[in-house]
C-alpha positions, 0 to 999 in steps of 0.5 A: 372521534370525541366523546359526546360528552366531556369526560369528568377529570375528577372522576377519571384522577380519582380512579387512577390514584385510586388504582396506583394506591391498590397496587403500591399497598398490595408491593407493600404490605407483605415485606413491611407486615411480614405477611407469608402470602404464599405467592410462590411455594417453590421460593417464598423468599423472592416471591413478589405478591400479587404477581405469581413472579420474582424481583428480577430488574434488567436494564438492557435485552434482546427484546428492550430496542424493539420494544423501545421503537415499538412503544415510541412510535404507537404513542406518536401515531397509534391513535391517528392511524386507528382513526384513518385506517381502512377497516380491514387494513386497521384489523390486519394492523392490528394483529402485526403490531400486537404480535412484535408487541408481544414477542418484543416484550418476550425477547427482553429475556431472549430465547427463553422468555419464549420457552422458558415457560412452556418447559417448566414441568408444571405446565401443559406440553411435558404432559403432552410429549407423553400423552399416546392414546386420547380415549385413554387420558380422557377416561382416567382424566378425573381419577387422576386429578388428586394429588394423593394419586401417585400419578396424578396430574401435573398442575396446570393439567390437574387445574384445567378440563383437558381441551386444555391438554389437547391443545398441546397434545395436537402441537406435538403431533404435528410437530410443534412440540418443542418448547420454543415453537409452541410459545411462538404458536401460542403467542401467535394465537393470543396476539389475534385476541385484539382483533377478535374484539374489534370485529365484535365491535364493529358488528354492534355497531360501535365502529368509532369505540373500537377505533378508539379502542384499537390502541390500547388493546394492541398495546396493552400492558396484559402482553408481558403475560400474553406471551406463551400463556395458555390463558391467552390462548384461551382468552382468543378462544372467548374473544373469537366466540363472543364475536362470532355471538356480536355477528349473530345478533347482527344478521338480519337474516336467518341462516348467517344468523344461525351459522354464527350461532353454532360457530359462537357456541362451539367457540364458548363450549370449547372455553368450557373446556378449557378452563374451570373459570371460563363459564363465567364467558356467560355474563360477557356473552348476555352482554352481548345480546343485549347490546345487540338487542337480539336474543335469538342466537341464545338458544342456538348458541347455547345448544351448540355449546351444550354440545361440545360439553356432552362430546367430552362427557361422552369421551369419558370427561364429565365436567360436572363430576371433575369440578368437585374433584379439582376443588378439592385438590386446590384447597389441599394445595397451596391455594388453600394455605393463601390468605383470603384477607390478602388476595380478595383485594391482592387479585385486584392489584394484579389485575390493575397491572395486567390490564395498566393502571388507566383501568382504573381511570377508565372504570371510574368514569364510566361508573361515574357517568353510566346514567349519562350514556347514550345508546351506542356508549351503552353497548361499551357499558355493558360489555365492561359490565359484564367483564367486571362481574365475571371477574368479581364473581371469580374473586369473591369465589375465592378459587382464584387466589394468587396467580390471577394476572394469567387468569384476568386475561380472558376479562381484560380486553373487555375491560379495557373497552372502558378507556373509550369514553375518556377525553382525547387528552386522556386516551393520548397520555394514558397511552404512555402510561400503559406501555410505559406500565408494561416496560417496567413490569417486563424489566423488573420482573421475572414473570412466570407466564 
């Protein structure tokens, strides 16, 4: 399972140091220089940019001991088990351990770690409980986006296409609309993200890299922000859509190819209806097809995705009409006051905290080795490159100023694949760094996702 060529320690070290400095500077400069970067409108004095959270250290909570046990056992055994377990058992173990990691970190704050976010009035659930006529909701959705409307949608509802709200409407109608229960459901969906990425990698013929990636995908620091976050649910849908696309691109027979292409298109089309930023998944989708060296699924998947978008338009919500309205509300609100001079790079510091600082080592090493990669490793390069390009475009658009630790969740797992090209020693001690990052962030801050 060793890399086909040695890891360049200098490149990895440089990436790690640059990442740690970026995070330290992002935390230090606003208070040192008196910058008000508008991280939190409701409580600016307690804000801790680049995170949308607050400084709230705690030594111990109900989830601390389980999280520590998972971290210690994972550091000792995860890599070996990922290399040896039969494939289906690896997928099952990845889901179970990932769910345990998510819940343990959330329960550091007790039951509030599960129910406080979705119970917030700015989130979807409160609005979902009030929706009794879905066609009417879709028909009036765009006109209720502007903040000038007396009956305007709450922040998160207004900031996303209606499929996000419809998901929670569905939970309410299934009797799962309590804040705690809905939080558990979202967390259970989020935990499947790592499994989907592993499935995609195996379909693309890089099972060895999937096994190397498994500990980092399952035990990611992003787990701090994934539990109960709607964006983590978006990440799961995106990951399964890309996995279906990988399956389609590697099927030799027409029937399975078409079936998987339709599934991929429907899931990725749904992503467009979940978040205005997720059309950027197109870069990753192209990376998947390039890695598979097959473009046959593209027309079928694109048509299926378009059908999802058009179905919402027939129902009363046209994405292309809604986005300009949302753009105006965004720039008229708090985000319009957030200084780009900080957030253009502050967002990347939030990414480093979300994905873990080892990401810098992986990306720097990948960039240094890009001309020396073999055919298998170029699959990793294409997937990581697609995710990196999506984040770069989103960041430069300035439609993601602040709150980025949740916004980056759909792209973090694919960036994490860069870690598979590090040496065995870097991955072993790097996993410890990733686990420690998750524990520190969870215990030092009040995170709002």
